[in-house]
PAZAKE-701356 format. One record per atom (N, C-alpha, C): residue in one letter; x, z, y. Coordinates in steps of 0.1 Angstrom, whole numbers, padded with zeros to 4 digits, always signed. Layout:
<gumars>
AXZY;...
</gumars>
This chain:
<gumars>
M+0445+1185+1139;M+0454+1186+1129;M+0462+1174+1124;K+0453+1163+1127;K+0461+1149+1124;K+0471+1147+1135;K+0468+1150+1148;K+0479+1148+1158;K+0491+1155+1155;F+0488+1168+1151;F+0498+1178+1147;F+0508+1172+1139;V+0502+1168+1126;V+0509+1161+1115;V+0518+1148+1120;A+0511+1142+1127;A+0517+1128+1132;A+0529+1133+1139;L+0526+1143+1149;L+0536+1147+1158;L+0550+1152+1149;L+0547+1160+1140;L+0557+1164+1131;L+0563+1154+1125;L+0557+1145+1118;L+0563+1133+1111;L+0573+1126+1121;A+0569+1125+1135;A+0577+1118+1143;A+0589+1125+1146;L+0589+1139+1148;L+0598+1145+1150;L+0609+1144+1139;V+0605+1147+1126;V+0614+1146+1116;V+0620+1131+1114;M+0614+1119+1118;M+0620+1108+1119;M+0630+1106+1129;V+0627+1113+1142;V+0638+1112+1152;V+0651+1119+1146;M+0649+1130+1140;M+0659+1139+1135;M+0667+1133+1126;S+0661+1127+1117;S+0667+1118+1105;S+0675+1107+1112;L+0671+1100+1121;L+0677+1089+1128;L+0690+1094+1135;A+0688+1106+1142;A+0700+1111+1149;A+0712+1117+1138;A+0705+1122+1128;A+0716+1126+1116;A+0724+1115+1112;C+0713+1102+1108;C+0722+1091+1104;C+0732+1085+1113;G+0728+1083+1128;G+0736+1080+1136;G+0748+1086+1139;G+0748+1100+1136;G+0758+1108+1140;G+0767+1107+1126;S+0763+1103+1115;S+0769+1104+1104;S+0779+1091+1101;Q+0776+1080+1109;Q+0784+1068+1108;Q+0798+1070+1111;T+0802+1077+1120;T+0816+1081+1123;T+0821+1091+1113;A+0815+1101+1110;A+0818+1111+1101;A+0821+1105+1088;A+0815+1094+1084;A+0815+1088+1071;A+0828+1078+1071;Y+0831+1075+1082;Y+0846+1067+1081;Y+0855+1071+1071;P+0861+1061+1064;P+0858+1047+1062;P+0847+1044+1051;E+0838+1036+1055;E+0829+1031+1045;E+0831+1017+1038;D+0839+1009+1046;D+0842+0994+1041;D+0856+0993+1041;Q+0861+0981+1035;Q+0874+0979+1032;Q+0882+0978+1045;I+0895+0983+1047;I+0903+0982+1057;I+0912+0972+1055;T+0918+0962+1066;T+0927+0952+1065;T+0940+0957+1072;L+0951+0957+1065;L+0965+0962+1070;L+0971+0948+1073;I+0974+0947+1086;I+0981+0932+1089;I+0998+0936+1089;C+1003+0928+1081;C+1018+0928+1084;C+1022+0916+1091;P+1030+0919+1101;P+1035+0906+1110;P+1046+0899+1105;L+1052+0903+1093;L+1063+0896+1088;L+1060+0891+1074;A+1068+0883+1069;A+1066+0874+1058;A+1065+0882+1045;A+1056+0877+1035;A+1057+0884+1022;A+1070+0884+1016;G+1072+0894+1008;G+1085+0895+1001;G+1097+0903+1005;G+1096+0905+1021;G+1106+0913+1026;G+1103+0927+1026;G+1112+0935+1033;G+1112+0950+1033;G+1099+0956+1041;S+1097+0949+1050;S+1083+0952+1058;S+1071+0950+1051;D+1071+0939+1044;D+1059+0936+1033;D+1057+0947+1023;A+1070+0951+1016;A+1070+0961+1006;A+1065+0974+1011;I+1068+0978+1024;I+1065+0991+1029;I+1050+0990+1033;S+1045+0977+1037;S+1032+0978+1041;S+1023+0978+1027;R+1026+0973+1016;R+1019+0973+1003;R+1020+0988+0998;M+1030+0994+0997;M+1032+1007+0993;M+1023+1017+1001;F+1021+1016+1014;F+1015+1025+1023;F+0998+1021+1019;A+0997+1009+1020;A+0983+1005+1018;A+0976+1011+1004;A+0984+1009+0993;A+0980+1016+0981;A+0979+1030+0980;A+0988+1037+0989;A+0986+1051+0990;A+0976+1054+0998;M+0971+1047+1009;M+0961+1051+1017;M+0947+1049+1011;E+0948+1039+1002;E+0936+1037+0994;E+0930+1051+0988;K+0941+1056+0979;K+0937+1067+0973;K+0934+1079+0982;E+0939+1081+0993;E+0935+1092+1004;E+0922+1090+1010;L+0919+1076+1013;L+0908+1073+1020;L+0896+1068+1011;G+0897+1064+1000;G+0886+1061+0990;G+0880+1048+0992;V+0887+1040+0999;V+0883+1026+1002;V+0893+1016+0999;S+0890+1004+0998;S+0899+0992+0996;S+0909+0991+1009;V+0922+0990+1007;V+0931+0988+1018;V+0940+0975+1015;I+0937+0963+1020;I+0943+0951+1016;I+0953+0947+1027;V+0964+0941+1023;V+0975+0937+1032;V+0975+0921+1034;E+0974+0918+1046;E+0973+0905+1051;E+0985+0901+1059;N+0992+0892+1055;N+1006+0888+1062;N+1004+0876+1073;K+1008+0880+1085;K+1006+0872+1097;K+1020+0869+1102;P+1030+0863+1096;P+1042+0860+1102;P+1042+0849+1111;G+1054+0849+1121;G+1056+0838+1130;G+1058+0846+1144;A+1065+0837+1150;A+1070+0839+1165;A+1076+0852+1166;G+1085+0856+1156;G+1092+0868+1158;G+1085+0880+1155;A+1075+0880+1147;A+1063+0890+1144;A+1053+0891+1156;G+1054+0881+1165;G+1045+0880+1178;G+1031+0877+1171;I+1029+0869+1162;I+1016+0866+1159;I+1008+0875+1153;G+1014+0883+1143;G+1007+0894+1136;G+1005+0905+1146;L+1014+0909+1156;L+1014+0919+1166;L+1002+0917+1174;E+1000+0904+1178;E+0990+0901+1187;E+0976+0903+1180;A+0977+0899+1167;A+0964+0899+1160;A+0959+0914+1157;I+0968+0922+1155;I+0965+0938+1153;I+0960+0942+1167;A+0968+0938+1177;A+0963+0944+1191;A+0949+0940+1195;A+0947+0927+1190;A+0931+0920+1195;A+0920+0923+1185;A+0924+0930+1174;A+0914+0935+1164;A+0904+0945+1170;E+0892+0944+1165;E+0882+0953+1169;E+0888+0967+1168;A+0886+0977+1176;A+0892+0990+1175;A+0882+1000+1169;D+0879+0996+1154;D+0869+1004+1148;D+0875+1011+1137;G+0890+1009+1135;G+0896+1015+1123;G+0897+1006+1110;Y+0890+0995+1112;Y+0889+0988+1100;Y+0900+0976+1099;T+0907+0975+1110;T+0920+0968+1111;T+0931+0977+1115;I+0943+0978+1109;I+0954+0985+1112;I+0965+0974+1111;G+0977+0980+1113;G+0989+0971+1111;G+1002+0978+1110;Y+1011+0972+1104;Y+1026+0976+1105;Y+1033+0970+1117;I+1039+0979+1124;I+1046+0978+1137;I+1059+0978+1137;P+1067+0966+1136;P+1081+0967+1134;P+1089+0969+1148;A+1101+0972+1149;A+1109+0972+1162;A+1106+0959+1172;E+1105+0948+1165;E+1102+0938+1173;E+1091+0939+1185;V+1084+0949+1183;V+1073+0952+1193;V+1078+0954+1206;T+1091+0960+1206;T+1098+0962+1219;T+1103+0951+1226;T+1105+0940+1220;T+1109+0927+1225;T+1102+0914+1224;V+1090+0913+1219;V+1084+0901+1216;V+1079+0895+1231;K+1077+0905+1240;K+1071+0901+1253;K+1083+0893+1260;V+1096+0902+1262;V+1104+0896+1267;V+1111+0884+1263;M+1110+0882+1248;M+1115+0871+1241;M+1105+0858+1244;G+1093+0862+1249;G+1082+0852+1250;G+1074+0847+1237;N+1075+0857+1229;N+1070+0855+1216;N+1055+0859+1215;A+1050+0869+1225;A+1037+0875+1222;A+1033+0884+1236;E+1024+0885+1241;E+1020+0894+1251;E+1015+0907+1248;V+1024+0914+1240;V+1022+0927+1235;V+1034+0937+1238;T+1030+0950+1239;T+1041+0959+1242;T+1036+0971+1233;P+1046+0982+1230;P+1041+0994+1223;P+1029+1002+1230;A+1027+0999+1242;A+1014+1004+1247;A+1001+0999+1243;D+1001+0988+1236;D+0988+0982+1231;D+0983+0986+1218;F+0991+0999+1213;F+0985+1004+1199;F+0983+1019+1199;E+0975+1023+1191;E+0973+1038+1186;E+0981+1041+1175;Y+0991+1049+1176;Y+1001+1049+1163;Y+0995+1060+1155;I+0994+1056+1141;I+0990+1065+1130;I+1003+1074+1125;C+1013+1067+1121;C+1024+1074+1117;C+1039+1065+1119;T+1049+1072+1118;T+1061+1065+1116;T+1065+1064+1100;A+1072+1054+1097;A+1074+1053+1082;A+1088+1054+1079;M+1098+1048+1085;M+1111+1046+1081;M+1120+1042+1092;K+1134+1043+1091;K+1144+1039+1100;K+1153+1031+1092;I+1158+1018+1100;I+1171+1012+1092;I+1182+1012+1102;S+1193+1018+1098;S+1205+1020+1108;S+1211+1004+1107;A+1215+1001+1118;A+1222+0989+1120;A+1239+0991+1118;L+1244+0985+1109;L+1258+0987+1108;L+1266+0975+1112;V+1280+0977+1114;V+1290+0966+1115;V+1297+0966+1102;C+1296+0956+1096;C+1304+0953+1082;C+1314+0944+1082;V+1324+0946+1073;V+1336+0939+1071;V+1337+0937+1057;P+1344+0925+1050;P+1347+0926+1036;P+1359+0936+1033;A+1358+0940+1020;A+1366+0950+1015;A+1381+0949+1019;N+1385+0934+1018;N+1400+0932+1021;N+1401+0926+1035;S+1392+0932+1044;S+1395+0928+1059;S+1406+0938+1065;E+1413+0932+1075;E+1425+0939+1082;E+1419+0951+1089;F+1405+0952+1093;F+1398+0962+1101;F+1393+0973+1092;N+1400+0985+1096;N+1394+0995+1088;N+1385+1005+1096;T+1386+1003+1109;T+1377+1012+1117;T+1372+1003+1129;L+1362+1009+1137;L+1358+1001+1148;L+1369+1000+1159;E+1378+1010+1159;E+1390+1008+1170;E+1397+0998+1166;D+1401+0995+1153;D+1407+0984+1148;D+1403+0972+1155;L+1389+0970+1153;L+1382+0958+1157;L+1381+0955+1172;I+1380+0967+1179;I+1381+0965+1193;I+1395+0962+1198;A+1405+0967+1192;A+1418+0964+1197;A+1422+0951+1194;A+1416+0945+1183;A+1419+0932+1179;A+1410+0922+1190;A+1400+0926+1194;A+1391+0918+1202;A+1399+0917+1217;K+1404+0929+1219;K+1410+0930+1234;K+1422+0920+1235;A+1428+0921+1223;A+1440+0911+1222;A+1437+0898+1222;A+1428+0893+1215;A+1422+0878+1215;A+1405+0878+1217;P+1404+0878+1231;P+1389+0878+1234;P+1384+0865+1229;G+1369+0867+1222;G+1363+0855+1218;G+1367+0849+1206;T+1377+0855+1198;T+1383+0847+1186;T+1375+0854+1174;I+1372+0864+1175;I+1367+0871+1162;I+1354+0870+1161;T+1349+0863+1150;T+1336+0859+1147;T+1327+0871+1140;L+1315+0871+1144;L+1306+0880+1138;L+1293+0875+1137;G+1287+0876+1124;G+1274+0870+1120;G+1263+0880+1122;T+1250+0877+1128;T+1240+0885+1127;T+1227+0876+1125;A+1214+0884+1125;A+1203+0876+1121;A+1198+0867+1134;G+1185+0862+1134;G+1182+0854+1145;G+1184+0861+1160;V+1184+0853+1169;V+1186+0856+1183;V+1177+0868+1187;G+1184+0879+1193;G+1175+0889+1199;G+1171+0899+1187;N+1176+0899+1176;N+1171+0908+1165;N+1176+0923+1169;A+1170+0932+1164;A+1173+0946+1167;A+1188+0951+1165;Y+1194+0944+1155;Y+1209+0948+1152;Y+1217+0942+1164;E+1214+0930+1168;E+1220+0923+1179;E+1220+0930+1191;L+1209+0936+1195;L+1206+0943+1208;L+1216+0955+1208;G+1217+0962+1198;G+1226+0974+1197;G+1241+0970+1198;L+1245+0959+1190;L+1257+0953+1191;L+1261+0947+1203;R+1253+0941+1212;R+1255+0938+1225;R+1258+0950+1235;A+1251+0961+1234;A+1253+0973+1242;A+1266+0980+1239;M+1269+0978+1225;M+1283+0983+1221;M+1296+0977+1227;L+1293+0964+1226;L+1303+0955+1231;L+1306+0956+1246;K+1294+0957+1254;K+1296+0960+1268;K+1303+0972+1270;E+1299+0985+1263;E+1306+0997+1265;E+1321+0995+1262;A+1324+0989+1252;A+1338+0987+1247;A+1346+0978+1257;G+1339+0968+1265;G+1346+0959+1272;G+1353+0948+1264;I+1345+0944+1253;I+1352+0933+1246;I+1341+0921+1243;E+1346+0911+1239;E+1338+0898+1235;E+1340+0896+1222;L+1330+0892+1215;L+1331+0887+1200;L+1323+0872+1201;N+1327+0865+1190;N+1321+0852+1189;N+1307+0854+1182;I+1297+0855+1186;I+1285+0859+1178;I+1278+0847+1173;V+1276+0847+1159;V+1270+0835+1153;V+1256+0840+1150;N+1244+0836+1152;N+1230+0840+1148;N+1226+0830+1137;F+1222+0835+1125;F+1218+0829+1115;F+1203+0830+1114;S+1196+0817+1113;S+1182+0817+1114;S+1177+0822+1100;G+1185+0822+1088;G+1179+0828+1077;G+1182+0842+1076;G+1185+0849+1086;G+1185+0863+1087;G+1197+0869+1083;T+1197+0883+1080;T+1207+0890+1076;T+1216+0886+1063;A+1206+0881+1054;A+1213+0877+1041;A+1220+0865+1043;E+1217+0857+1051;E+1225+0844+1055;E+1240+0848+1061;A+1237+0858+1070;A+1250+0864+1077;A+1260+0869+1067;I+1253+0878+1058;I+1262+0883+1047;I+1269+0874+1039;T+1261+0864+1036;T+1267+0852+1027;T+1278+0844+1034;A+1276+0844+1047;A+1286+0837+1055;A+1299+0845+1056;M+1297+0858+1058;M+1310+0868+1059;M+1317+0868+1044;M+1309+0868+1035;M+1315+0869+1021;M+1323+0857+1017;G+1319+0846+1024;G+1324+0833+1020;G+1335+0829+1031;G+1338+0837+1040;G+1349+0836+1051;G+1347+0829+1062;N+1333+0826+1065;N+1330+0819+1077;N+1329+0826+1089;V+1326+0838+1087;V+1327+0847+1097;V+1333+0860+1094;Q+1340+0867+1102;Q+1349+0877+1100;Q+1342+0892+1097;C+1330+0893+1103;C+1322+0905+1101;C+1307+0902+1104;C+1300+0911+1100;C+1284+0909+1103;C+1276+0922+1105;T+1266+0922+1112;T+1256+0934+1112;T+1246+0931+1101;A+1245+0943+1098;A+1234+0944+1083;A+1228+0959+1085;G+1216+0959+1079;G+1208+0972+1081;G+1213+0981+1067;T+1210+0992+1067;T+1214+1001+1055;T+1206+0994+1042;S+1196+0991+1044;S+1189+0984+1032;S+1196+0972+1026;E+1201+0964+1034;E+1207+0953+1031;E+1222+0956+1026;A+1229+0965+1033;A+1244+0967+1030;A+1247+0976+1019;L+1238+0987+1018;L+1241+0995+1006;L+1245+0991+0993;P+1240+0981+0988;P+1245+0975+0975;P+1258+0969+0976;Y+1263+0965+0986;Y+1277+0959+0990;Y+1287+0971+0990;V+1282+0981+0996;V+1291+0993+1000;V+1293+0999+0986;K+1282+1000+0979;K+1283+1009+0966;K+1293+1001+0956;N+1292+0988+0955;N+1301+0981+0946;N+1315+0978+0952;G+1318+0983+0964;G+1331+0982+0969;G+1334+0967+0976;E+1324+0961+0979;E+1326+0946+0985;E+1325+0948+1002;F+1321+0959+1006;F+1319+0961+1020;F+1327+0972+1025;K+1332+0972+1037;K+1335+0983+1045;K+1326+0985+1057;V+1323+0995+1061;V+1314+0996+1072;V+1323+1004+1083;L+1323+0998+1094;L+1331+1001+1105;L+1324+1012+1115;C+1310+1012+1116;C+1303+1020+1124;C+1289+1017+1124;N+1280+1027+1127;N+1266+1026+1127;N+1262+1023+1142;L+1255+1015+1144;L+1250+1011+1158;L+1238+1017+1162;S+1233+1024+1153;S+1221+1032+1156;S+1224+1046+1164;S+1215+1053+1170;S+1218+1064+1177;S+1223+1077+1169;V+1219+1078+1157;V+1221+1089+1148;V+1226+1082+1135;R+1235+1092+1127;R+1240+1087+1117;R+1227+1086+1106;S+1230+1077+1095;S+1220+1074+1086;S+1224+1086+1073;E+1212+1092+1069;E+1213+1101+1058;E+1219+1095+1045;L+1216+1081+1045;L+1222+1072+1032;L+1238+1070+1034;L+1243+1070+1045;L+1258+1070+1046;L+1262+1080+1057;P+1262+1091+1054;P+1264+1102+1064;P+1278+1102+1067;E+1288+1096+1061;E+1301+1095+1065;E+1305+1086+1075;I+1294+1076+1078;I+1299+1066+1089;I+1296+1071+1102;P+1305+1070+1110;P+1300+1075+1124;P+1292+1064+1132;T+1285+1069+1142;T+1279+1061+1152;T+1290+1056+1162;A+1287+1043+1168;A+1294+1039+1179;A+1291+1047+1191;T+1280+1053+1192;T+1279+1063+1203;T+1288+1076+1203;E+1289+1080+1190;E+1299+1090+1188;E+1313+1088+1191;L+1316+1075+1189;L+1329+1070+1192;L+1331+1066+1207;G+1322+1067+1214;G+1323+1067+1229;G+1316+1054+1233;Y+1309+1047+1224;Y+1304+1034+1229;Y+1288+1034+1227;A+1281+1038+1237;A+1267+1043+1236;A+1259+1030+1233;C+1252+1032+1222;C+1240+1021+1219;C+1230+1027+1209;N+1220+1018+1207;N+1211+1021+1197;N+1204+1010+1190;G+1211+1004+1182;G+1207+0992+1176;G+1198+0994+1163;G+1194+1003+1160;G+1185+1005+1146;G+1171+1000+1148;S+1165+0996+1138;S+1151+0992+1135;S+1144+1004+1130;W+1129+1001+1129;W+1121+1011+1125;W+1109+1004+1120;G+1099+1013+1114;G+1086+1005+1111;G+1076+1018+1112;A+1065+1015+1117;A+1054+1024+1119;A+1040+1018+1117;F+1030+1025+1116;F+1017+1020+1113;F+1007+1023+1124;A+0999+1013+1130;A+0992+1017+1139;A+0978+1009+1138;A+0968+1012+1148;A+0955+1008+1151;A+0954+1001+1166;P+0945+0992+1168;P+0944+0987+1183;P+0942+0999+1194;A+0947+0998+1204;A+0946+1006+1216;A+0931+1006+1215;G+0925+1020+1220;G+0911+1021+1221;G+0903+1024+1209;T+0911+1027+1198;T+0904+1031+1186;T+0900+1046+1187;P+0888+1048+1185;P+0881+1063+1186;P+0889+1074+1180;A+0890+1084+1188;A+0899+1096+1184;A+0895+1101+1171;E+0881+1101+1167;E+0878+1107+1155;E+0883+1097+1143;V+0884+1085+1146;V+0888+1077+1136;V+0903+1077+1134;M+0910+1079+1146;M+0925+1082+1143;M+0926+1094+1137;E+0920+1104+1137;E+0923+1116+1131;E+0922+1115+1118;V+0911+1106+1113;V+0912+1105+1098;V+0925+1098+1092;L+0926+1087+1100;L+0937+1078+1096;L+0951+1088+1096;R+0953+1094+1104;R+0967+1100+1107;R+0965+1113+1097;A+0954+1120+1093;A+0953+1129+1082;A+0958+1124+1068;A+0954+1111+1066;A+0955+1104+1052;A+0971+1102+1053;A+0975+1095+1064;A+0989+1091+1065;A+0999+1103+1064;E+0995+1114+1068;E+1003+1126+1068;E+1005+1130+1055;K+0996+1128+1047;K+0997+1133+1032;K+1005+1123+1025;V+1003+1111+1029;V+1012+1097+1022;V+1027+1099+1024;M+1029+1103+1036;M+1043+1104+1042;M+1050+1117+1035;A+1041+1127+1031;A+1049+1139+1026;A+1049+1138+1011;D+1044+1129+1003;D+1045+1128+0990;D+1058+1124+0985;E+1065+1132+0976;E+1077+1131+0973;E+1082+1118+0966;A+1071+1113+0959;A+1074+1102+0951;A+1076+1090+0961;F+1066+1091+0973;F+1067+1080+0982;F+1079+1081+0991;K+1083+1093+0995;K+1096+1092+1001;K+1107+1090+0993;A+1108+1091+0981;A+1118+1087+0972;A+1118+1073+0969;D+1107+1066+0970;D+1107+1052+0969;D+1112+1045+0981;L+1110+1051+0992;L+1116+1045+1007;L+1131+1048+1006;I+1135+1058+1002;I+1150+1061+1001;I+1157+1051+0992;G+1150+1049+0981;G+1155+1041+0970;G+1156+1026+0975;R+1149+1022+0985;R+1149+1008+0991;R+1159+1008+1001;G+1165+1019+1005;G+1176+1020+1016;G+1171+1022+1029;F+1160+1030+1030;F+1154+1034+1042;F+1157+1048+1046;D+1159+1053+1059;D+1159+1065+1061;D+1144+1069+1066;L+1142+1081+1060;L+1129+1088+1064;L+1128+1090+1078;Y+1115+1087+1086;Y+1114+1088+1100;Y+1099+1095+1102;N+1101+1107+1107;N+1089+1114+1109;N+1089+1118+1124;V+1081+1111+1133;V+1079+1115+1146;V+1064+1116+1148;K+1060+1126+1157;K+1046+1127+1160;K+1041+1114+1169;P+1029+1110+1165;P+1025+1096+1171;P+1026+1096+1186;A+1024+1106+1196;A+1024+1105+1208;A+1041+1105+1212;D+1049+1111+1206;D+1063+1111+1209;D+1069+1096+1205;F+1063+1093+1194;F+1067+1079+1191;F+1066+1070+1200;K+1052+1068+1205;K+1047+1060+1215;K+1055+1059+1227;A+1060+1071+1233;A+1067+1073+1243;A+1083+1069+1241;E+1088+1070+1228;E+1101+1065+1225;E+1102+1050+1224;A+1090+1044+1220;A+1091+1029+1216;A+1089+1023+1231;E+1081+1029+1240;E+1080+1025+1253;E+1093+1025+1260;A+1099+1035+1258;A+1113+1035+1266;A+1124+1025+1259;M+1122+1024+1245;M+1132+1013+1240;M+1129+1000+1244;S+1116+0998+1246;S+1111+0985+1251;S+1117+0980+1265;V+1119+0991+1273;V+1124+0989+1286;V+1139+0987+1285;T+1146+0993+1277;T+1161+0992+1273;T+1165+0978+1267;N+1156+0976+1256;N+1157+0964+1248;N+1155+0950+1258;S+1144+0950+1267;S+1140+0939+1274;S+1153+0937+1284;A+1159+0948+1289;A+1170+0946+1299;A+1182+0940+1291;I+1186+0943+1279;I+1196+0937+1272;I+1193+0922+1268;V+1181+0918+1265;V+1177+0905+1264;V+1180+0897+1275;T+1174+0903+1287;T+1177+0896+1299;T+1189+0895+1304;E+1198+0904+1303;E+1212+0905+1308;E+1220+0894+1299;F+1218+0895+1286;F+1226+0884+1279;F+1219+0870+1276;G+1208+0867+1284;G+1202+0856+1282;G+1197+0852+1267;L+1192+0863+1260;L+1187+0861+1245;L+1173+0853+1244;S+1166+0854+1257;S+1154+0849+1255;S+1153+0833+1257;A+1144+0826+1250;A+1142+0812+1252;A+1135+0808+1265;N+1129+0818+1273;N+1123+0815+1284;N+1132+0813+1295;
</gumars>
């Protein structure tokens, strides 16, 4: 009888341990999650990261904190995300720079190094001129550039940024040359230079250009992204006008490659609810971002394809420091 009771107790203990072991994954998440933003605090990427983190906290029931790791053109933060333990407790914001950091020599990561949770938004890249510019259309700019190659100046953010890549592709398609000035201070500095008359035009994202468009200080000649922006639906893409390019930017959220499928399922289910929330979508639109909803597998394929295209542009125009 004693042996039977002992055997029964042992069996109960084994079953209990098995149940506990099986519940570890089912209970995910139990601890705080860190969301790494590979760009500096205070910018649009940081703002979206913090919005997403706060919304995910409510869905997951645990704290989600944002940790900024800027530097090397987002390379430092992207490497930190990719190298983190693949347990779901470190996730990150993935900007379009993930398609170029390797070819630029800033990091040894590519879009293949991540498991994607969701896409967040898109930023259309625009070619802008002051309201009093002689250029009213992209064709006006192209005609002037052909008449005087290299004399028209255009300001853009740091070398190899997503806007410049689309611009370079468009210029090649149009067969023209512009004097491109890269501003280390980013798009804000390029806009300031244009409004001060130091350059004749500039590239800017919808989030940066919209205030100037609305108050009448900017004219937009074209959208360098592959599709029109819902925020500026009247602005044609360069591709529509016959000059194929795709210079837009985007943001997504991901975990390190190798994160268990059951963990990704939890993260994706929570993110789907966040991205479907009307208040969250309105906040994104209010910040000048187009909504962007692509299935994770499809997005990964798109990002990997864009990486090939962008790397070729960087190499062709010698934009890498390597």
